[in-house]
N, C-alpha and C positions, 0 to 999 in steps of 0.2 A: 504494500500500500504506500509506504514511504517513497519507494522508487517511482511509483505512478504519479505521485503529487509533484515531485521535484524534477522529473525528467519529461521530455517530450513536449515542451512548451513551444507553441508556434504563435503566429500572429492572431489566429482565430481565438485561441484560449485567452490571449491577452485582451482582446476586444470583449469577450464575455466577462472577464474579470472587471475591466474598467466600466462597462455598461452596468453590471450588477452593483458596483459601488455607487455610481451616479444615481441609479434608481433608488437605492436605499437612502442616500443622502436627501434626495428630493422627497421621498416619502416621509422622512422624519421632519423635514422643515415644513412640509405642507400638512403634517399631521394626518396623512392618509395611511393608516397602519397596514392596510391590505397590501400596499406597495412593498412592504418589507418582504413579503413572501415571494413576490416577483423578483426583487433584487437578490434575495437569497438563492432563488432557483438559478439565476445566471451565475452567481458566485460559485455555487456547488458544481455547475456544469464546467466551469473553468478549472477549479481546483482538482476535481476528480476525473477530468477528461471524459465527460459524459456526452459531449456534443455529437459524437459520431455513433449513431445507432446504439445509444445507451452504453457506450464504452466497449462495444463488441469489436470495434476496429482498432482498439488501442495498440495491440501488439503487432499490427501489420497483418493480421490473419484474414482480413477482408480482401478478397480479390474477385474480380469478375472473370469467370472461366469462359474461354472461347469455345466455339462449337467443337473444335478439334479436341480440346481437353475434356469436354463432356462425353465424347464418344469413347475415350480411352477407359 
């Protein structure tokens, strides 16, 4: 789990993290407490790399098989 959190960062994970932080700050300043859940969701997606098919593609195991590979 520790390896998953600290490795594999890309620009999309960074955007999720920044967006989540901005949403949470905006929710607190506007006192719209439901926005904390939305911001938290984005932060969790960034920290735990859940943006790609709920984390199933994290290890590079997602691949699209060609027709030739499917026949084998």
